[in-house]
N, CA, C and O of each residue as an XYZ file, in Angstrom:
748
protein
N     -11.286     18.648    -49.665
C     -11.398     19.879    -48.921
C      -9.997     20.324    -48.549
O      -9.274     19.591    -47.875
N      -9.610     21.491    -48.969
C      -8.283     22.024    -48.702
C      -8.431     23.387    -48.055
O      -9.226     24.218    -48.493
N      -7.648     23.604    -47.001
C      -7.647     24.891    -46.313
C      -6.302     25.024    -45.618
O      -5.699     24.011    -45.263
N      -5.818     26.229    -45.418
C      -4.501     26.459    -44.839
C      -4.382     26.097    -43.371
O      -3.278     25.819    -42.901
N      -5.480     26.091    -42.632
C      -5.423     25.771    -41.206
C      -6.713     25.074    -40.769
O      -7.793     25.659    -40.852
N      -6.606     23.863    -40.318
C      -7.682     23.062    -39.742
C      -8.934     23.008    -40.621
O      -9.969     23.567    -40.257
N      -8.845     22.340    -41.774
C     -10.062     22.154    -42.575
C     -11.092     21.357    -41.774
O     -10.746     20.422    -41.051
N     -12.361     21.741    -41.916
C     -13.397     21.110    -41.100
C     -14.705     20.996    -41.865
O     -14.968     21.740    -42.810
N     -15.510     20.049    -41.429
C     -16.878     19.905    -41.902
C     -17.766     20.102    -40.681
O     -17.534     19.492    -39.638
N     -18.764     20.936    -40.806
C     -19.665     21.197    -39.684
C     -20.991     20.488    -39.911
O     -21.591     20.608    -40.979
N     -21.446     19.752    -38.908
C     -22.757     19.111    -38.905
C     -23.617     19.920    -37.934
O     -23.390     19.895    -36.724
N     -24.597     20.629    -38.468
C     -25.359     21.591    -37.667
C     -26.843     21.223    -37.681
O     -27.543     21.446    -38.669
N     -27.298     20.668    -36.588
C     -28.728     20.353    -36.456
C     -29.407     21.556    -35.815
O     -29.151     21.885    -34.657
N     -30.281     22.210    -36.588
C     -31.016     23.337    -36.010
C     -32.322     22.824    -35.397
O     -32.577     21.620    -35.410
N     -33.119     23.693    -34.882
C     -34.353     23.289    -34.197
C     -35.556     23.225    -35.131
O     -36.687     23.109    -34.658
N     -35.345     23.297    -36.444
C     -36.457     23.372    -37.401
C     -37.339     22.126    -37.426
O     -38.499     22.219    -37.828
N     -36.835     20.969    -37.013
C     -37.653     19.753    -36.991
C     -38.099     19.397    -35.574
O     -38.644     18.319    -35.335
N     -37.865     20.298    -34.657
C     -38.319     20.077    -33.286
C     -37.302     19.396    -32.378
O     -37.575     19.161    -31.201
N     -36.158     19.088    -32.911
C     -35.122     18.443    -32.099
C     -34.195     19.492    -31.502
O     -34.096     20.607    -32.013
N     -33.520     19.131    -30.421
C     -32.578     20.034    -29.768
C     -31.431     20.354    -30.722
O     -30.873     19.447    -31.339
N     -31.073     21.631    -30.853
C     -29.943     21.988    -31.718
C     -28.635     21.355    -31.213
O     -28.394     21.264    -30.010
N     -27.810     20.927    -32.158
C     -26.507     20.328    -31.832
C     -25.561     20.586    -32.985
O     -25.932     20.418    -34.147
N     -24.339     20.992    -32.672
C     -23.333     21.250    -33.691
C     -22.095     20.414    -33.413
O     -21.545     20.435    -32.311
N     -21.662     19.668    -34.445
C     -20.434     18.870    -34.400
C     -19.520     19.348    -35.513
O     -19.989     19.678    -36.602
N     -18.220     19.389    -35.250
C     -17.222     19.642    -36.285
C     -16.367     18.397    -36.428
O     -15.968     17.795    -35.431
N     -16.083     18.008    -37.660
C     -15.122     16.949    -37.963
C     -13.984     17.662    -38.669
O     -14.174     18.244    -39.738
N     -12.787     17.617    -38.065
C     -11.695     18.431    -38.589
C     -10.354     17.742    -38.386
O     -10.250     16.709    -37.725
N      -9.341     18.344    -38.973
C      -8.000     17.813    -38.806
C      -6.957     18.863    -39.071
O      -7.185     19.814    -39.819
N      -5.790     18.682    -38.441
C      -4.651     19.571    -38.672
C      -3.370     18.810    -38.347
O      -3.396     17.585    -38.226
N      -2.268     19.505    -38.206
C      -0.980     18.854    -37.963
C      -0.906     18.163    -36.601
O      -0.042     17.313    -36.385
N      -1.794     18.518    -35.696
C      -1.786     17.937    -34.348
C      -2.665     16.705    -34.219
O      -2.302     15.745    -33.539
N      -3.848     16.731    -34.886
C      -4.783     15.629    -34.741
C      -5.965     15.745    -35.681
O      -6.291     16.818    -36.190
N      -6.598     14.595    -35.892
C      -7.900     14.514    -36.548
C      -8.882     14.401    -35.394
O      -8.624     13.655    -34.449
N      -9.998     15.117    -35.440
C     -10.865     15.115    -34.265
C     -12.329     15.356    -34.609
O     -12.681     15.831    -35.689
N     -13.158     15.006    -33.639
C     -14.574     15.354    -33.658
C     -14.769     16.307    -32.481
O     -14.426     15.987    -31.343
N     -15.324     17.479    -32.776
C     -15.520     18.485    -31.731
C     -17.014     18.653    -31.452
O     -17.806     18.855    -32.372
N     -17.387     18.569    -30.186
C     -18.754     18.842    -29.737
C     -18.850     20.345    -29.505
O     -18.671     20.829    -28.388
N     -19.134     21.069    -30.578
C     -19.151     22.527    -30.515
C     -20.218     23.028    -29.550
O     -19.976     23.962    -28.786
N     -21.390     22.416    -29.579
C     -22.476     22.819    -28.681
C     -22.104     22.558    -27.215
O     -22.440     23.344    -26.329
N     -21.417     21.462    -26.981
C     -21.074     21.066    -25.613
C     -19.790     21.676    -25.091
O     -19.118     21.064    -24.260
N     -19.427     22.865    -25.552
C     -18.252     23.536    -25.016
C     -16.970     23.235    -25.773
O     -15.878     23.358    -25.219
N     -17.094     22.843    -27.028
C     -15.938     22.548    -27.886
C     -15.048     21.433    -27.331
O     -13.829     21.460    -27.503
N     -15.659     20.465    -26.671
C     -14.907     19.296    -26.193
C     -14.518     18.431    -27.375
O     -15.204     18.412    -28.397
N     -13.399     17.708    -27.226
C     -12.900     16.830    -28.284
C     -12.967     15.379    -27.802
O     -11.969     14.852    -27.311
N     -14.136     14.719    -27.933
C     -14.277     13.357    -27.418
C     -13.559     12.294    -28.243
O     -13.352     11.178    -27.767
N     -13.178     12.629    -29.474
C     -12.515     11.656    -30.351
C     -11.362     12.350    -31.048
O     -11.555     13.348    -31.743
N     -10.142     11.810    -30.856
C      -8.951     12.415    -31.463
C      -7.999     11.325    -31.939
O      -7.866     10.278    -31.304
N      -7.341     11.585    -33.061
C      -6.314     10.688    -33.577
C      -5.089     11.527    -33.918
O      -5.179     12.483    -34.688
N      -3.967     11.174    -33.353
C      -2.725     11.886    -33.620
C      -2.083     11.353    -34.902
O      -2.156     10.151    -35.160
N      -1.453     12.214    -35.715
C      -0.757     11.714    -36.906
C       0.291     10.661    -36.519
O       0.967     10.791    -35.499
N       0.410      9.634    -37.337
C       1.385      8.587    -37.083
C       0.883      7.478    -36.181
O       1.642      6.572    -35.838
N      -0.391      7.531    -35.789
C      -0.950      6.471    -34.948
C      -0.855      5.144    -35.691
O      -1.212      5.073    -36.867
N      -0.377      4.085    -35.022
C      -0.199      2.799    -35.706
C      -1.510      2.216    -36.234
O      -2.587      2.479    -35.699
N      -1.390      1.427    -37.287
C      -2.536      0.720    -37.847
C      -3.164     -0.167    -36.768
O      -2.453     -0.758    -35.955
N      -4.476     -0.257    -36.763
C      -5.251     -1.107    -35.849
C      -5.096     -0.741    -34.385
O      -5.230     -1.601    -33.514
N      -4.813      0.537    -34.098
C      -4.730      0.952    -32.697
C      -6.056      0.651    -32.010
O      -6.070      0.075    -30.922
N      -7.165      1.029    -32.626
C      -8.500      0.680    -32.124
C      -9.322      0.206    -33.312
O      -9.410      0.898    -34.326
N      -9.924     -0.975    -33.189
C     -10.776     -1.492    -34.253
C     -12.131     -1.876    -33.666
O     -12.213     -2.438    -32.574
N     -13.171     -1.569    -34.396
C     -14.533     -1.934    -34.016
C     -15.048     -2.884    -35.089
O     -15.144     -2.507    -36.257
N     -15.381     -4.113    -34.701
C     -15.792     -5.142    -35.658
C     -17.318     -5.266    -35.687
O     -17.998     -4.916    -34.722
N     -17.842     -5.770    -36.808
C     -19.287     -5.926    -36.937
C     -19.849     -6.982    -35.988
O     -21.068     -7.104    -35.863
N     -18.994     -7.739    -35.323
C     -19.427     -8.716    -34.319
C     -19.706     -8.048    -32.976
O     -20.275     -8.660    -32.072
N     -19.293     -6.765    -32.857
C     -19.424     -6.064    -31.585
C     -18.135     -6.099    -30.783
O     -18.057     -5.491    -29.716
N     -17.123     -6.800    -31.277
C     -15.845     -6.884    -30.576
C     -15.016     -5.629    -30.828
O     -15.114     -4.990    -31.876
N     -14.201     -5.301    -29.835
C     -13.292     -4.165    -29.922
C     -11.870     -4.695    -29.834
O     -11.537     -5.462    -28.930
N     -11.040     -4.282    -30.772
C      -9.637     -4.665    -30.745
C      -8.773     -3.469    -30.447
O      -8.974     -2.395    -31.015
N      -7.820     -3.638    -29.571
C      -6.819     -2.611    -29.306
C      -5.487     -3.232    -29.693
O      -4.986     -4.141    -29.031
N      -4.928     -2.720    -30.779
C      -3.685     -3.278    -31.296
C      -3.882     -4.490    -32.183
O      -2.914     -5.163    -32.536
N      -5.118     -4.778    -32.547
C      -5.391     -5.936    -33.408
C      -6.608     -5.671    -34.289
O      -7.564     -5.020    -33.869
N      -6.556     -6.190    -35.529
C      -7.694     -6.126    -36.433
C      -8.619     -7.312    -36.219
O      -9.758     -7.299    -36.686
N      -8.142     -8.341    -35.516
C      -8.909     -9.574    -35.367
C      -9.141     -9.906    -33.891
O      -8.581    -10.879    -33.384
N      -9.965     -9.105    -33.192
C     -10.215     -9.406    -31.787
C     -10.938    -10.739    -31.618
O     -11.862    -11.051    -32.369
N     -10.514    -11.521    -30.630
C     -11.116    -12.827    -30.363
C     -12.040    -12.804    -29.151
O     -12.634    -13.826    -28.808
N     -12.168    -11.655    -28.503
C     -13.033    -11.470    -27.343
C     -13.834    -10.182    -27.539
O     -13.608     -9.442    -28.496
N     -14.757     -9.928    -26.640
C     -15.501     -8.669    -26.691
C     -14.541     -7.494    -26.645
O     -14.715     -6.517    -27.373
N     -13.510     -7.586    -25.778
C     -12.421     -6.621    -25.747
C     -11.128     -7.413    -25.804
O     -10.861     -8.231    -24.924
N     -10.324     -7.180    -26.831
C      -9.072     -7.905    -27.021
C      -7.947     -6.879    -27.103
O      -7.885     -6.080    -28.037
N      -7.055     -6.914    -26.108
C      -5.936     -5.980    -26.041
C      -4.655     -6.734    -26.353
O      -4.354     -7.739    -25.711
N      -3.903     -6.260    -27.329
C      -2.625     -6.858    -27.683
C      -1.531     -5.940    -27.166
O      -1.549     -4.737    -27.427
N      -0.576     -6.504    -26.433
C       0.524     -5.711    -25.874
C       0.257     -5.376    -24.429
O      -0.671     -5.906    -23.818
N       1.069     -4.496    -23.884
C       0.944     -4.102    -22.488
C      -0.247     -3.183    -22.307
O      -0.531     -2.348    -23.167
N      -0.936     -3.332    -21.205
C      -2.100     -2.499    -20.943
C      -2.172     -2.175    -19.468
O      -1.918     -3.030    -18.619
N      -2.516     -0.949    -19.169
C      -2.795     -0.545    -17.799
C      -4.305     -0.459    -17.716
O      -4.922      0.405    -18.340
N      -4.894     -1.351    -16.950
C      -6.348     -1.414    -16.850
C      -6.738     -1.102    -15.418
O      -6.282     -1.768    -14.488
N      -7.580     -0.091    -15.234
C      -8.043      0.257    -13.903
C      -9.562      0.155    -13.876
O     -10.205      0.168    -14.926
N     -10.149      0.053    -12.662
C     -11.594     -0.029    -12.547
C     -12.070     -1.439    -12.543
O     -11.265     -2.364    -12.429
N     -13.378     -1.640    -12.667
C     -13.999     -2.960    -12.564
C     -14.121     -3.600    -13.928
O     -15.195     -3.586    -14.529
N     -13.029     -4.162    -14.423
C     -13.008     -4.807    -15.723
C     -12.567     -6.243    -15.530
O     -11.499     -6.500    -14.975
N     -13.385     -7.181    -15.985
C     -13.054     -8.591    -15.851
C     -12.498     -9.098    -17.164
O     -13.111     -8.938    -18.219
N     -11.326     -9.712    -17.085
C     -10.702    -10.273    -18.273
C     -10.447    -11.745    -18.036
O     -10.029    -12.138    -16.946
N     -10.690    -12.550    -19.031
C     -10.419    -13.970    -18.935
C     -10.237    -14.525    -20.316
O     -10.564    -13.870    -21.306
N      -9.721    -15.723    -20.393
C      -9.548    -16.309    -21.712
C      -9.612    -17.824    -21.628
O      -9.350    -18.420    -20.583
N      -9.959    -18.421    -22.732
C     -10.161    -19.851    -22.838
C      -8.853    -20.598    -23.041
O      -7.877    -20.040    -23.543
N      -8.842    -21.856    -22.651
C      -7.709    -22.747    -22.907
C      -7.400    -22.792    -24.402
O      -6.243    -22.937    -24.798
N      -8.438    -22.667    -25.229
C      -8.241    -22.760    -26.680
C      -7.398    -21.608    -27.232
O      -6.907    -21.689    -28.358
N      -7.227    -20.553    -26.462
C      -6.446    -19.407    -26.898
C      -5.016    -19.434    -26.385
O      -4.243    -18.511    -26.643
N      -4.662    -20.490    -25.657
C      -3.357    -20.548    -25.012
C      -2.538    -21.704    -25.549
O      -3.075    -22.660    -26.109
N      -1.222    -21.605    -25.369
C      -0.337    -22.717    -25.694
C       0.748    -22.773    -24.633
O       0.886    -21.846    -23.834
N       1.512    -23.846    -24.620
C       2.595    -24.043    -23.649
C       2.100    -23.931    -22.203
O       2.786    -23.361    -21.355
N       0.915    -24.470    -21.923
C       0.330    -24.408    -20.579
C       1.084    -25.367    -19.666
O       1.282    -26.532    -20.008
N       1.505    -24.872    -18.498
C       2.147    -25.734    -17.508
C       1.838    -25.198    -16.120
O       1.476    -24.032    -15.962
N       1.979    -26.043    -15.125
C       1.671    -25.697    -13.737
C       2.658    -24.655    -13.217
O       3.857    -24.740    -13.483
N       2.154    -23.683    -12.482
C       3.009    -22.731    -11.782
C       3.530    -23.424    -10.530
O       2.746    -23.821     -9.668
N       4.828    -23.569    -10.426
C       5.431    -24.257     -9.284
C       5.366    -23.367     -8.050
O       5.530    -22.150     -8.136
N       5.125    -23.991     -6.904
C       5.005    -23.262     -5.641
C       6.253    -22.450     -5.343
O       6.149    -21.313     -4.882
N       7.419    -23.003     -5.592
C       8.665    -22.285     -5.298
C       8.757    -21.001     -6.111
O       9.199    -19.972     -5.600
N       8.341    -21.056     -7.379
C       8.372    -19.855     -8.222
C       7.384    -18.804     -7.720
O       7.703    -17.617     -7.656
N       6.178    -19.257     -7.365
C       5.154    -18.331     -6.863
C       5.579    -17.720     -5.535
O       5.420    -16.517     -5.328
N       6.119    -18.539     -4.628
C       6.544    -18.047     -3.313
C       7.684    -17.044     -3.439
O       7.711    -16.032     -2.739
N       8.614    -17.328     -4.326
C       9.736    -16.412     -4.544
C       9.251    -15.077     -5.099
O       9.699    -14.017     -4.661
N       8.335    -15.131     -6.061
C       7.785    -13.902     -6.643
C       6.998    -13.114     -5.604
O       7.131    -11.894     -5.517
N       6.180    -13.807     -4.817
C       5.383    -13.124     -3.793
C       6.279    -12.433     -2.776
O       6.009    -11.301     -2.376
N       7.337    -13.104     -2.361
C       8.260    -12.524     -1.382
C       8.957    -11.281     -1.938
O       9.324    -10.385     -1.178
N       9.138    -11.223     -3.244
C       9.836    -10.100     -3.859
C       8.918     -8.916     -4.187
O       9.400     -7.819     -4.472
N       7.601     -9.133     -4.147
C       6.674     -8.030     -4.428
C       6.725     -7.020     -3.286
O       6.699     -7.394     -2.114
N       6.797     -5.749     -3.635
C       6.838     -4.683     -2.640
C       5.652     -3.751     -2.850
O       5.740     -2.816     -3.647
N       4.528     -3.989     -2.143
C       3.368     -3.118     -2.296
C       3.696     -1.695     -1.841
O       4.417     -1.500     -0.862
N       3.162     -0.707     -2.558
C       3.390      0.695     -2.228
C       2.073      1.465     -2.267
O       1.090      1.024     -2.864
N       2.081      2.617     -1.619
C       0.984      3.589     -1.702
C       1.488      4.692     -2.622
O       2.657      5.071     -2.551
N       0.618      5.213     -3.486
C       1.056      6.243     -4.428
C      -0.147      7.005     -4.965
O      -1.297      6.638     -4.724
N       0.142      8.059     -5.691
C      -0.873      8.831     -6.412
C      -0.431      8.914     -7.875
O       0.729      9.210     -8.161
N      -1.351      8.653     -8.791
C      -1.039      8.844    -10.201
C      -0.918     10.340    -10.462
O      -1.668     11.136     -9.897
N       0.013     10.713    -11.306
C       0.199     12.123    -11.634
C      -1.063     12.719    -12.246
O      -1.334     13.910    -12.090
N      -1.842     11.878    -12.950
C      -3.081     12.356    -13.576
C      -4.248     12.450    -12.599
O      -5.263     13.068    -12.920
N      -4.128     11.847    -11.401
C      -5.174     11.894    -10.371
C      -4.522     12.155     -9.015
O      -4.544     11.279     -8.150
N      -3.941     13.340     -8.811
C      -3.165     13.596     -7.599
C      -3.982     13.591     -6.304
O      -3.407     13.503     -5.219
N      -5.288     13.682     -6.397
C      -6.121     13.695     -5.188
C      -6.544     12.310     -4.738
O      -7.174     12.172     -3.690
N      -6.213     11.277     -5.506
C      -6.665      9.927     -5.201
C      -5.478      9.012     -4.924
O      -4.620      8.812     -5.784
N      -5.438      8.456     -3.709
C      -4.361      7.538     -3.367
C      -4.694      6.133     -3.851
O      -5.842      5.694     -3.776
N      -3.684      5.436     -4.346
C      -3.844      4.069     -4.833
C      -2.845      3.158     -4.139
O      -1.874      3.614     -3.534
N      -3.106      1.863     -4.241
C      -2.190      0.849     -3.745
C      -1.779     -0.013     -4.921
O      -2.575     -0.240     -5.832
N      -0.559     -0.490     -4.915
C      -0.137     -1.340     -6.018
C       1.348     -1.599     -5.988
O       1.961     -1.682     -4.924
N       1.918     -1.726     -7.175
C       3.326     -2.068     -7.324
C       3.955     -1.141     -8.351
O       3.262     -0.568     -9.192
N       5.255     -1.000     -8.278
C       6.012     -0.259     -9.274
C       6.461     -1.272    -10.326
O       7.217     -2.196    -10.025
N       5.993     -1.093    -11.557
C       6.211     -2.093    -12.609
C       7.690     -2.412    -12.809
O       8.051     -3.564    -13.050
N       8.545     -1.398    -12.711
C       9.971     -1.642    -12.912
C      10.599     -2.470    -11.787
O      11.689     -3.017    -11.958
N       9.914     -2.566    -10.633
C      10.482     -3.232     -9.462
C       9.936     -4.627     -9.196
O      10.421     -5.309     -8.293
N       8.935     -5.071     -9.963
C       8.335     -6.377     -9.678
C       9.233     -7.495    -10.205
O      10.025     -7.274    -11.121
N       9.115     -8.704     -9.627
C       9.920     -9.826    -10.118
C       9.542    -10.186    -11.560
O       8.429     -9.920    -12.014
N      10.490    -10.792    -12.257
C      10.293    -11.131    -13.671
C       9.039    -11.962    -13.917
O       8.403    -11.819    -14.962
N       8.675    -12.823    -12.979
C       7.530    -13.711    -13.167
C       6.238    -12.942    -13.442
O       5.378    -13.430    -14.176
N       6.088    -11.746    -12.865
C       4.859    -10.962    -13.056
C       5.095     -9.683    -13.857
O       4.188     -8.862    -13.994
N       6.293     -9.509    -14.381
C       6.614     -8.301    -15.146
C       6.212     -8.469    -16.609
O       6.254     -9.572    -17.154
N       5.824     -7.364    -17.232
C       5.604     -7.377    -18.676
C       6.934     -7.103    -19.362
O       7.894     -6.671    -18.725
N       6.980     -7.354    -20.648
C       8.215     -7.170    -21.409
C       8.721     -5.725    -21.307
O       9.923     -5.490    -21.186
N       7.794     -4.763    -21.358
C       8.185     -3.350    -21.327
C       8.553     -2.869    -19.922
O       9.240     -1.860    -19.765
N       8.092     -3.594    -18.907
C       8.265     -3.226    -17.503
C       7.629     -1.860    -17.196
O       8.064     -1.160    -16.281
N       6.621     -1.499    -17.949
C       5.871     -0.273    -17.691
C       4.538     -0.565    -17.012
O       3.936      0.324    -16.409
N       4.076     -1.816    -17.110
C       2.834     -2.239    -16.476
C       3.035     -3.645    -15.930
O       4.029     -4.307    -16.228
N       2.075     -4.089    -15.126
C       2.071     -5.484    -14.695
C       0.688     -6.043    -14.946
O      -0.288     -5.299    -15.038
N       0.613     -7.333    -15.053
C      -0.674     -7.988    -15.238
C      -1.225     -8.349    -13.868
O      -0.610     -9.118    -13.129
N      -2.383     -7.797    -13.529
C      -2.979     -8.136    -12.235
C      -3.320     -9.618    -12.171
O      -3.276    -10.216    -11.096
N      -3.663    -10.219    -13.316
C      -3.966    -11.654    -13.317
C      -2.730    -12.475    -12.978
O      -2.847    -13.532    -12.359
N      -1.546    -12.010    -13.372
C      -0.315    -12.712    -13.003
C      -0.126    -12.684    -11.489
O       0.254    -13.689    -10.887
N      -0.391    -11.531    -10.877
C      -0.262    -11.409     -9.426
C      -1.308    -12.292     -8.740
O      -1.007    -12.949     -7.743
N      -2.525    -12.310     -9.265
C      -3.575    -13.170     -8.702
C      -3.158    -14.640     -8.789
O      -3.377    -15.400     -7.846
N      -2.564    -15.042     -9.906
C      -2.118    -16.432    -10.066
C      -1.047    -16.768     -9.027
O      -1.086    -17.843     -8.428
N      -0.102    -15.871     -8.810
C       0.949    -16.086     -7.802
C       0.320    -16.216     -6.420
O       0.646    -17.141     -5.677
N      -0.575    -15.301     -6.069
C      -1.235    -15.351     -4.759
C      -2.041    -16.632     -4.590
O      -2.005    -17.259     -3.532
N      -2.769    -17.018     -5.633
C      -3.573    -18.236     -5.577
C      -2.710    -19.455     -5.311
O      -3.048    -20.288     -4.470
N      -1.594    -19.563     -6.024
C      -0.701    -20.714     -5.854
C      -0.129    -20.757     -4.435
O      -0.076    -21.827     -3.828
N       0.292    -19.627     -3.907
C       0.858    -19.586     -2.552
C      -0.214    -19.930     -1.521
O       0.057    -20.690     -0.591
N      -1.417    -19.390     -1.663
C      -2.505    -19.693     -0.726
C      -2.872    -21.171     -0.800
O      -3.099    -21.799      0.234
N      -2.933    -21.735     -2.003
C      -3.234    -23.164     -2.137
C      -2.189    -24.004     -1.410
O      -2.533    -24.961     -0.716
N      -0.924    -23.652     -1.565
C       0.149    -24.385     -0.894
C       0.030    -24.228      0.628
O       0.213    -25.194      1.368
N      -0.275    -23.020      1.088
C      -0.441    -22.794      2.524
C      -1.629    -23.583      3.079
O      -1.560    -24.123      4.183
N      -2.705    -23.645      2.317
C      -3.879    -24.416      2.754
C      -3.537    -25.905      2.862
O      -3.975    -26.580      3.794
N      -2.761    -26.405      1.915
C      -2.346    -27.810      1.974
C      -1.459    -28.050      3.192
O      -1.577    -29.084      3.850
N      -0.581    -27.112      3.493
C       0.281    -27.220      4.678
C      -0.551    -27.191      5.952
O      -0.298    -27.968      6.872
N      -1.528    -26.314      6.015
C      -2.417    -26.236      7.186
C      -3.164    -27.555      7.373
O      -3.283    -28.051      8.493
N      -3.663    -28.115      6.285
C      -4.387    -29.390      6.366
C      -3.475    -30.500      6.886
O      -3.888    -31.302      7.723
N      -2.225    -30.549      6.387
C      -1.266    -31.556      6.871
C      -0.978    -31.362      8.355
O      -0.932    -32.331      9.112
N      -0.786    -30.114      8.773
C      -0.498    -29.833     10.190
C      -1.697    -30.180     11.076
O      -1.521    -30.733     12.162
N      -2.909    -29.863     10.624
C      -4.106    -30.223     11.389
C      -4.202    -31.732     11.552
O      -4.529    -32.228     12.631
N      -3.918    -32.454     10.487
C      -3.937    -33.911     10.538
C      -2.905    -34.424     11.540
O      -3.197    -35.324     12.327
N      -1.703    -33.855     11.514
C      -0.648    -34.261     12.452
C      -1.050    -33.964     13.894
O      -0.841    -34.789     14.783
N      -1.621    -32.796     14.121
C      -2.067    -32.428     15.478
C      -3.154    -33.388     15.948
O      -3.126    -33.838     17.093
N      -4.115    -33.707     15.074
C      -5.182    -34.652     15.441
C      -4.613    -36.020     15.808
O      -5.048    -36.639     16.779
N      -3.643    -36.487     15.032
C      -3.022    -37.786     15.341
C      -2.276    -37.739     16.660
O      -2.334    -38.693     17.436
N      -1.573    -36.642     16.929
C      -0.858    -36.511     18.208
C      -1.828    -36.444     19.387
O      -1.572    -37.021     20.443
N      -2.930    -35.745     19.200
C      -3.939    -35.644     20.265
C      -4.540    -37.027     20.562
O      -4.756    -37.376     21.722
N      -4.803    -37.798     19.523
C      -5.330    -39.167     19.721
C      -4.314    -40.011     20.471
O      -4.678    -40.773     21.366
N      -3.033    -39.879     20.109
C      -1.966    -40.641     20.759
C      -1.875    -40.278     22.237
O      -1.770    -41.153     23.097
N      -1.916    -38.983     22.520
C      -1.812    -38.517     23.916
C      -3.031    -38.955     24.716
O      -2.898    -39.342     25.877
N      -4.206    -38.901     24.120
C      -5.426    -39.288     24.863
C      -5.463    -40.782     25.179
O      -6.124    -41.178     26.140
N      -4.779    -41.621     24.408
C      -4.728    -43.066     24.654
C      -3.764    -43.411     25.783
O      -3.855    -44.489     26.371
N      -2.856    -42.513     26.084
C      -1.843    -42.812     27.105
C      -2.357    -42.604     28.492
O      -1.625    -42.813     29.460
């Protein structure tokens, strides 16, 4: 199919079989390849810009979705930096990791002390205030390579380690206080 401007194929379901009419266009031009919901106000729910890297989004017959990978190992597998908002749970198995070692308390405490929480509004959602961190300003321990995003799981790991250490300190102090109280009560 060749045309001088935005060649398209129209899928037009009329009401002849009793179904609600619906018109879709599949088209492309110098700006993007797209699917247009013509009936629904010419919205473009699916678009691909020229030059998009291979495997930007992959849908596998297993039901897995890959972003940046042809071989997703999870239901959703994101390769590279990602900004994830909303209620999305991510986790991974030991079998997918290497070079596993304990996060030292000193490293976690230093990173936590350097985190500077801020209030802000995303430019794309100016009416909604958010809380978080500025990716360029976070300590290296929780920074991504690009320094454009941070991993919330990294921050959770730092917080968990510091809280665990604080709980151990509290337990030691409680034990010391109990021993001192016993000593004083015997006198």
